C-alpha positions as CSV (number, residue, x, y, z in Angstrom):
1,M,-18.4,-12.8,-41.0
2,N,-14.7,-13.2,-40.5
3,E,-11.5,-11.3,-41.4
4,E,-10.8,-13.5,-44.5
5,Q,-14.3,-12.8,-45.9
6,I,-13.9,-9.0,-45.4
7,E,-10.4,-9.0,-46.9
8,A,-11.7,-10.9,-49.9
9,A,-14.4,-8.3,-50.4
10,L,-11.9,-5.5,-50.0
11,D,-9.7,-7.2,-52.6
12,K,-12.5,-6.5,-55.1
13,V,-12.2,-2.7,-54.7
14,R,-8.4,-2.5,-54.2
15,P,-7.5,-2.4,-58.0
16,V,-9.6,0.8,-58.4
17,L,-8.0,2.4,-55.4
18,R,-4.5,1.4,-56.4
19,A,-5.1,2.8,-59.9
20,D,-5.3,6.2,-58.2
21,D,-2.2,5.5,-56.0
22,G,-4.4,4.6,-52.9
23,D,-5.3,1.5,-51.0
24,I,-7.5,0.4,-48.1
25,E,-6.6,-1.4,-44.9
26,L,-9.0,-3.4,-42.6
27,V,-8.6,-2.1,-39.1
28,G,-11.3,-4.1,-37.4
29,F,-14.9,-5.2,-37.3
30,K,-17.6,-5.4,-34.6
31,N,-21.4,-5.6,-34.5
32,G,-21.7,-5.6,-38.2
33,I,-19.6,-2.5,-38.7
34,V,-16.3,-2.8,-40.6
35,Q,-13.6,-0.3,-39.8
36,V,-11.1,0.6,-42.6
37,R,-8.4,3.1,-43.2
38,L,-7.9,4.6,-46.7
39,T,-4.2,5.0,-47.4
40,G,-2.0,6.7,-50.0
41,A,-3.7,9.2,-52.2
42,C,-7.1,8.1,-51.0
43,S,-6.4,9.2,-47.4
44,A,-6.4,12.9,-48.4
45,C,-8.8,12.8,-51.4
46,P,-11.9,15.0,-51.1
47,M,-13.9,12.2,-52.8
48,A,-12.9,9.7,-50.1
49,P,-16.3,9.8,-48.3
50,M,-18.1,9.0,-51.6
51,T,-15.6,6.3,-52.5
52,L,-16.1,4.8,-49.1
53,K,-19.9,4.7,-49.2
54,Q,-20.7,4.3,-52.9
55,G,-17.8,2.1,-53.7
56,V,-16.3,0.2,-50.8
57,E,-19.4,-0.2,-48.7
58,K,-21.6,-1.2,-51.6
59,V,-19.2,-4.0,-52.7
60,V,-18.5,-5.2,-49.1
61,K,-22.2,-5.3,-48.3
62,A,-23.0,-7.2,-51.5
63,E,-20.4,-9.8,-50.6
64,I,-21.3,-10.1,-46.9
65,P,-24.9,-9.1,-46.4
66,E,-24.7,-9.2,-42.5
67,I,-22.4,-6.1,-42.7
68,K,-24.4,-3.0,-41.7
69,E,-21.9,-0.3,-42.5
70,V,-18.3,0.4,-43.5
71,V,-16.6,3.3,-41.7
72,T,-13.2,4.9,-41.4
73,A,-11.1,4.4,-38.4
74,Y,-12.0,7.9,-37.2
75,Q,-15.7,7.3,-37.6
76,F,-15.4,4.0,-35.7
77,E,-13.7,5.6,-32.7
78,E,-16.0,8.6,-32.6
79,G,-19.2,6.5,-33.1
80,G,-18.5,4.5,-29.9
81,C,-18.8,1.1,-31.6
């Protein structure tokens, strides 16, 4: 797993996020956990947790099976990864 692979997977979900005036940034990855930041309208959306798990994580894991989880920058820092 490398940054280019993760960005390519995120590119598959970006059109949906951008349609709602949002986007996603790759912050980092470590031990099979990908850290992202939702931006724009997505950053304050009450549906963001569902979008992250049911949308972003599902697509990224399908593209890169060795990924265990996709978390927000906040979760990554709090989880001690």
